[in-house]
N, C-alpha and C positions, 0 to 999 in steps of 0.2 A: 433754783431752777432762772423762779421771774427774775431772781439778781443778777444774774451770769443774764440770762437777752437784755438785763437792763446796760447791761459793761457792755455788752458786744456791741446792742445798738448805739451807744454813743463813742463806741471808736468807731464805728461808719462816719458814724456824722461829723468826728471830731475830723476822722483825715480825710473826707469832701472835702472838706477846707478850705484844703491845706490846699499852697497851688504847685497847679501840673510840672512837671519838667518836660520842656518845650526836646523836642523830639527831632534827632538830629536828623538835617535831611539834605546836607552832604551827595551822598550816594547818589541819593531820588534825581537831585540838578540836575549832575552828573550823565546820568542817564539820556535824565530826557535831550539837556542840551544832543546825549551820541544821537539821538534817534529824528533831532532833528533837523542839524547837521546829514543825513542821510536821506533825511524828507531833501530835502535842500536837491543836493547831486543830482536825485531821480527826476527832480523838477527840472534841473538844466538838462539831463536827455545826460548829464556822463556816462550813465549804467543804463539805458534807455536801449540805447545800437542793442549790447552782446544782449538785451533781454527779450530785446526784437528778432533779435537770429536763431535762440532758443527757440523763441514758443516755432516762429518759421519750423525749424527742424522736429519741435514733437507735430506740431503739425499733418510735418507730412511722413510721419510714422504713424498717425493714425489714417494716413488714406490709405496707404499705401496697409495697415492692417488689417483694413476696410476690403479693397481689390485682393489680398491673396485670403479673406475669408471669405467676402461672397464664391470665391474658384474655388475655391476648396466643400461649397453646402454643396453649389453648382452639381460638379461631381459625382460629392456625395449622393443625392438624386436619382444621379444618373448611375450610375449602376445602383442603387439601392432598384431604382424600378423603372427600370431603364427604356430612361423616354429616346 
C-alpha cells in the first residue's frame, strides 16, 4: 500500500513538472472582438435610435396600463362600496 501511494505521489510530481499545453484562444479572441464591435456601434448611436423608440413604446404601454388599472380599481371599489 505504501509503495502504491509512493508511486502515485511520484507520478503526480512528475506530471506537474511537464510543460502545460497552451490553450487555443482564437474563439475567445473572435468573440471578444465581436462584443467590442457591437459596443462601438452602440457608442456611435447607430443602434441607439432603435432602442430609443422601443423604450418610448414600452414607457407608453406602462403608462396606459397604469391608467387602465387605476380606472378598473376605481370602478371595482365604486361598485363594491357604492361611493
